[in-house]
C-alpha positions, 0 to 999 in steps of 0.5 A: 082869881081876882086881884088882892086888895092892897092896903097901902098907906102912902105919905106924900110929905115924908120925902121918901119916894112913893115907889120906895114906900110901895116896895117896902109895904109890899115886902112888909105885908109879905113878911107879915103874912098879909100877902101870900105867895100866889096872891094876884096884885092889882094891875099897874094902871088900876093901882095908879088910879086907886092911889092917884099916883102916876102910872110910872111910879107904880110901874117902877115899884113893880119893876123893882119887886119883879127884879127882886123876884118878889112878884112875877108879871105874866103877860095877859094873866096878871101880877102875882106874889112869888115865893119868898125871895132869897135873903140877899135880895131882901137885904138889898131892898131893905138897904135901899129903903134904909138909904132913902130914910138916911138921906131924908134924915140927913138932909132935914138935919142939915137944913135945920143947921146941924153939923155932920159931927152933931148928926153922927153923934146923935145917931150913935147916942140913940143906938146906944140908948136902944141897945141899953134899953133892950138889954135892960128889958131882958133882965 
């Protein structure tokens, strides 16, 4: 079996760590059926070369995916997508991605001079507007 061609779109200017982007995109591709249980992924070295990122960055992403039981690395055979991870594991990984996004947003907003109350109020307002729009679209 040959390694599955991963299509990863990394944003080096987003402030979101590259390894976090890789984890999130592998999860998303698995959830959307692009990746299937049993698919072989590229080696850490091959993916690092292809994406032109540090070997340790890919190793960290693969380690997180392995700890979450999304992938399994078999010495001498390769790295494969395992069965869909239990919901609790998926929630933990989603929480890590959300935390990274929140930290980036808060840091940028504070850099621009917004206060904590202003930031909090903006988030609450936007969530309320989304909720109202969803309810309106169901009518």
